[in-house]
N, C-alpha and C positions, 0 to 999 in steps of 0.2 A: 420418535426417531431422532437420533443424533445429527446436528446440521452438517451436511456434507457426507452423511453416510450412503452408500450405494443402496439402489432399489434392485428390484428385479431385473433380469437380463434384457437388454434393450436389442434392436436389430442389430446385426452384425456379430452377435455375441458380447457385446460390451455393456457394461453397466451405466446407467444414468444416475443423477444424484438427487436426492429429493429436497424439496424446498424446505426452509426453515418453518417451524411450527412457534405459536405464539408462547408455547411453553418453554422454548429453548434458552430464553435467557432470564435471568433473575434480576435483582436490583442492580441499576449501573450499567445494563445491557439490555434491558427491554426496549429500548429505542430502536433496535434493530429491527423488530417486527413492525413498526410503524410505518417502515417505507413501502410506498406502492410504486415498485418499480415499474409496472406495465401500465399505470394509469395515471391520473392527475394532470393530464395536460392535453390541449386540443390539438387537432392536426394542424390547424392554422400556426399555432405558436410552435409547433416542432418545425414546419416547414420554413418558418421565419428565422429562427434560431440557427437552423443549418444553414440558410442562405447566407447568413451574416458570417457565420463561421464554418465555412465549407470544409469539408474533410479531405486533405491532401492524399495521395497515395501512401499508405503505410506500409513500412517494412520492418526489418528487425532493428532497425536504429530509426529515430525520428527524421521525418523530411520536412523541409521547410513549409512555413504556413503563412498565410496572410493574417496579420495580428488581429485578434478579436476586436469589435467595435464596443469599446467601454461604454461610450454615450448612448448607443442603442440598446445595450444589455440593461443600463440603469433604468431607462424608461420602460423596457418590456418586462422586468422583474422587480419593479419597485414594490415597497410595502411590505416586504417579508423581512426586514432587519438586515438587509444585505446592500451594500454599496460597491461600486466598481470603479476601479482607477487603472488606466493605461500607463504602462512602464515599459517603454521601448517597445518590442515586437509582443509582449505579453500583456495580459489583464489580470489584476489581482482582484480577487472576490474576498471581500472583506465581510465576516460575519461577527455579530454582536448579539447577545442575548441579555435579558434584563439584569441578571445578577452581576454582569460585568466580565462574564467569560468571553473570549474572542478567538477567532481563528481567520487565518488568511489563506487562501488557494490561489495558485497560479494557473493560467489557462494559455496555451493549450496543453501545458505538461502535466498539469493534474498534480503538482506538486504542492504539498501542505507545508508552507514556509514558517507558520507561526500558530502556536496554541498557548493561549494565556487563560488558565482557568483560575475563577474567583477563589480566594484563600479565605482561611478563617479570621484573619485578621483584617479583611475588607478590602485588600488590594488585590492585583492579579500579578502572576508569576510565569514567565516564559518557561516552558517546559522542553521546547525542541530548540535544536543545536542546527544552526545553518552558517555557511561562509559563503563569500562572494569571490570567485576566481576568475581566471582567463581561459577562455574556451577557443574552439577553431575559428581562425581569422580575429583573434584578439576581442571577441565579443565576451561580456560579462556572463558568467554562468553561476547560478545559485546552486549550491549542493548542501545536502544533509535534509533536515525535515522529515516529513513522511512521504516515501515513495513506493509506487507500485509498479512492480515488474511481472508481467505476464507473458506467456510464450505458448502459441497456438501452432502446431506443427501438422501438416498434412502429407501424405504419403509416406509415412513411417514405416509401413509394411512392404513397400515396393523396394526395387533395386535403385533407383534414382534418389538423389538427396531429398530429404523432406524440404517442403517450402514452409518457412516459418513467418509468422506474423505476430507483432505486439502492438497493442493500443497506447504504449507509452508515449508521450509528446503529441498524440492525435486526438485528444479529448475534446469534445464539443459540448457546451451547455446545453441541456435538454429542459431542465425545469428548475425551480427553486419553490419550496413548498414551507408552510408552518409560518412563524413570526417570533418576534424577540421575546414575547412573553412566555413562550414555551420552549420548543425547538425548532432549528432551522435546517432544512434538508436542502442539498445542492446535488443535483443528479447531474452526471456526465455520461456520455456515450461515445463509443468509438466502434466503427464497422470496418470489416476487412475489406480491402480493395476489390473492385469488380472483377471478375475473371479468375480469381484465386480462391474463390470460396464465398460462404455467406455468413460467417460468424459475427455475432456482436457481444461488445462488452459493455458493461454498465458499472458505474461507481456511484454510490450515493454517500456523500460525506455529511454526517450530521453532527450538528453542534447544539447540545444540550447544556443546562445549567452546571451538570458535573462530569461532563464526558464528552470526548470526540470520537466517533466511530466512523469506519469505512466498510462499506458494505458492497460487495462485488458480486456479479453476474456474468457469466459467459454462456451464449447460447449458439449452438450449431444448428442453422436453418434446417427444417424438414425439407426443405428442396435442394441441401447439399447433397453432393454426389459422393461424399467420403467423409470418414470420420475425422476428429480433431483430437490430437493428443496435447493436453493443457497442463502445464506446470507453471508455478509462480512463486513468488515471495513479496512481502511487504517489508520495507525497511524503515524502523523508527530511530533517528537519530536523537537521541535523550540527552538534554543539556544537563550536566554534573559541574559540580566544583573541580573534581578530578576522580578518576576511577579509584584512586586510592581509598576515597570515602564512601565508594558505591557498593552495594550489595544487592544480589538477586536472591529474594527470599521465595522459597517454595520448590525449589528444583530437586530436592534430594530425592533419590531413587530412580532418576531419569538416566536412560543411556546416552552416552554422547561419543561423537567422533570429532576429531580435531581436523581441520582443513583450512585451506588458503582462504582469505577473506573473500567476499564477494565484491567485485569492483562493477558498478554500474555507473551510468551517466549522471547520477545524483550521490554517489558515494564520496564523502570527504576523504581525499588521498593523503596517506600518511608520507612523511618525508621520503621515505625509501621506496614508495610506490608511486611518487608523484610523476616521474618520468613516463609513466603509462599514459597515453593520449588516445583519443578517438582514432581508428576504431577498436583499438586493443579493450576498452571496456566493454563494448558491446559482445566481442568475442569471449571475454571472461563470464560475463553473465549468461550467455547462451549456454556455455559448456556447463556452468552450475545447473542452470534449469533444464538441461536436457540430458543426453547420455552420462555425463560425468556424476551429475546428481542423482539419477536413477541408480548408478553402480553404487554410490557411496551408501545408499539406503540399504542395498543387499549385503554389504559388508558387516563383518561382525563389529560390535562397538569397541571402541578403545577403552571404555570403561563405564562404571556406574557412579553419577554424583552422589558423594558421600556426606555433602555440606548443605545443610537446610537454609544457610545464611552464607551464599556463595560471595566471597570477597572478590572484586573485578579488579584488582591492583595491578595484576601483571597482565603483559599483552596476551590476549587468548582469541581463539576463533573456534566456535563449536557448534555443530548441529546436535541439538538434542531431541531424541526420539522418547514417546512415551512420556512427554512431560505434561505437566497439569495444564489444563485450558486456561486457568486464571492464576497469576502469580504477581508479586509485587516487586518494584525497583525503589531502593531507599538510597537517597544522597545524604549522609550527616552533615557534609560541608555546607549544603543550602538549606538544610533541616527541611526536606522535601520528600515526597514519595508519589509514585504513581502505581495504578494498577492496570495490567495488560491482560486481556482477554481476547481469544481466538476461536473461530468456528470454521470447519471446512478444510483446514490446514493440518497436516499430521505432524510436521516437524517444527522446530523452533531454532532460529538462528541467533546466537549471542556472539558479539564481537566488541572487544575491549583494546583500544590502542595503547593500553597501559599508563602507568603514573610518572613515566620519564618526562613527560612533557610539562608545560607550565599549567598551574592551576588557574582555572577560570579563562583559559587561553582557547586557541583554534582547536586543539585536540581534547579539550574537556568534555567528552561525550562518551557514552557507550551506545552502540547499535543493536537493536534487539527486535526480532520480528517474526511472524509467523512464515512458514515456508511448505511448498509442496513439491517435493523433489521426484517423487515417484508420479509419473504423469497419469492423470484421469483421463480416459477416452471417451470423448463424447460422440456418439452416434448421431446421424442426422435428426434433428428434432430434440436432442438432449440439451439439458440445462444443468451447470453446476453453479453452487453459490457457496461464498465464504465471506467472512468478516472478521474485523479485528476492533477492538475498542481500547482508547486509553481513558482510564477512569480517574478523576480527581478525588482523592479520600481525604482532602484537607479542609473541606467546609465545615 
């Protein structure tokens, strides 16, 4: 069964989602099946980690957090090829495997700010694009990288407006597994606030010698009194020399719809959209991942991609449906390529800021990632699983 496919009808007449099977991933993506999302950590460690980084009340916009204790985390999770560094109110989780591939993850935001895979010539190369800007109150904000936006809505069938919850900005470190000689798994968890439900989201970020994967699990507790409508997207800001030298290979035959770009907390804002400040981004991404996104899925496509070597030189923003689960992004300027894979997400988001900006500059990136615009309804006790992988083919 395909990863993310519905199974038999669950209570309330809704479908659940099957867990992944070990045969779901081939070379470069088999690391997904190695994660033990429900085990591998003692109750004592879970309580200690939660005590150090207590979950604040989560809303559709991130809430203030006490900073994670980098010194404690370093002592608790040592010996796995991971180091911790305090940076302001955040903690950087640094992963490094033996062949030199490295990745950085921020807590509590869950933002992956760096992925440097080892290359065939022996050095490593950064494939993610990030910027540092000014946020609310003049605080520095890192944008770009790999960000996860999930939306859980309750009460979607009633007359009252649904209540929404997002784990974004509310991730707590649950466990670190593996080691530098193989692969490193960093497991994050976020829990719906008490009183509004009992959903739990987990994210396992895995660094292997040739790939960086993000595995997502959302569970509506069996004790919950209502179903959850889940939608989401993963945004990968890929560093390129310029979109003029960048191509998406393998999208031929996919239906597409043109739309406005997603603006989330971690989006790199173009000059004509930089005036949009919080909470406008939260409203924009909520619209994309709720009614507006579902309506877009139901519309007739604008066209069918006829180019198997799609040039990203012009400014564009599209949602592709019936797109391949695996395809490649090539940057001729940097002589680099990455392979993107997804499971559990039906749509693909592709955004290019266009080539009117400076080469190798602030806007030298393309944003590509899996999306789930039509919500999946999770009955009490049901679980959804999805994943994406950035694979390095340059070894």
